[in-house]
N, C-alpha and C positions, 0 to 999 in steps of 0.2 A: 115277679117281673124279671125277665132275663137281662142282663146286662155284661158286657165284656169287665173281666177284671185282669189286669195285667201286673205281673210281679217278675223282677229278676230280668230287666231288659238289658240286652248285651248293649254296652255303650256305643257300639255302631249303630244301632238300630233305635237308640233312644229319640233322635228326631223326627223319626216316622209318627210319634205319638205327640199330642197336645197336654202335655202336662205341665200344670201351671203351678203347683204348689202343694206343699203338704202340710196338714191335712187339706183336703177340699171337701166340703160338707155340704150334702143337699137335703133338702127335705121334700119328700114327693107325696103329693096327693093320693087318696086311694083310686083318683081318675087316671094317676100317671103322670101328672103336671108337677114341676119343679115350681114350689111356693118359696122355698127361700134357697139361697146360696151364699156360701161363706167359703173364704180362700185365706188360708194361712195358718197360724198357730193361735190358739185361743188365749190371747193376752190382750191387755188395754181395752179400746173399744169394741172389739171383736168379743171378748171374753164378755164383758158387761151385755153386749147384743143377745148373744146366745143364753146367758143365765136369766136375762129378762123374758124372752122368746119361752123359754121352758119353763121357768120360774124354779131353778136349780143353782147351786153353788158348785162350779166345776172343781173336781178334786186336784189336790196340788196346786192350788193357785196362790195359795200362802194369806188370802185374807180371811178373816173371822166373821 
């Protein structure tokens, strides 16, 4: 599925884009529909939600 990727945007052009946070994570179904969307760093509730959704422990999170 083609989609734009933006990198090294000049500061004067940054306002042209709707960057919301880093990272911004999407789960896209085989049909091309967004089924999950998370915004921000993988900590606290967001970390627990992602780990629960995918049945994983995120690396570097410090919990055993």
